[in-house]
N, C-alpha and C positions, 0 to 999 in steps of 0.2 A: 342607822342615822336620821333617815328622813322620818321612819316611823316614831322615833324620840322627839323629833323637832314637831311632828305634828301633834303628838299626844302632849307637848308641852303648851302648845298654843290652845289647843282647847282646854288645858288646865289654867291656864291664864286669860282665856275668856270666860269661862265659869266664876272664876274668881273675880274677876273686875265688874262683872254683873251686880254682883251683894257687896263687894268691898271697894271702893275708889281710893284713889290718891297713893300715898306712901306706904299706908298701912298694908293696902293691896300688895304692893311688891314683896313687903316684911313678909306676909304670910305667905305668898307665892314661893319666897325664898325657905321659909320654914317647910312648906309641905314638901319641897322637891328636895330637899336636905334630908328629911325624914325618909322617903322612900329610897333617893340613892344609898344614904347611911344604912337602911335595912339590906338593900340589896348587896351591899358592899360587904356589911358584917355577914350576911348569909355566904357570899361568895369567899372570904375568906376563911370562915369556920369549915366549908365543905374542902378548900385546898389543903388547911391544916391537917383535917381528919385524913384526906387522901395521903397524904405526905408522910402523915403517921402510921397509917397502914402500909406505906412503901417500905418503909424502915422493916417493918415486921415481915413483908411478903418476900423482898428481896432476898435474904438466906434461903426461905423455902425454893423459890423460884430457880436458884443457883442450884439446890441440893436435889431437885427432880431434874432439872439438865442434866446434871452430871450423874443421874442414876439412870437418865436413857440413854447416856453415852455409853456408860458401862455396861449396858444390858447390848445395846447395839454391837460393842467391842467383843463381847463373849460370843453373840449369836455369828458374827462374822468371823472370830476366830475357830469355832467350832465348825463351820462351814467349810472353811481351809484346811481342816485335818480331816474331814470328809473324802475331800477330793485325792486325798494319799492313801 
């Protein structure tokens, strides 16, 4: 959080050098809205893609785990028969 606040202060000082008064505040707000809007859009898009891919991956993961369990049970049962 400290890094973001420092970055915001630097941005505000650069803007205040060139634009003073209420217009500087408006420009600062617009720049922050654009930056955080783009970051929010990208994060939202990545989460959406991740969740959409998980919908397809969960059945595959369950099938692989069931296959591993089946192989384990077959190997275990064949070892049990070898002991007799």
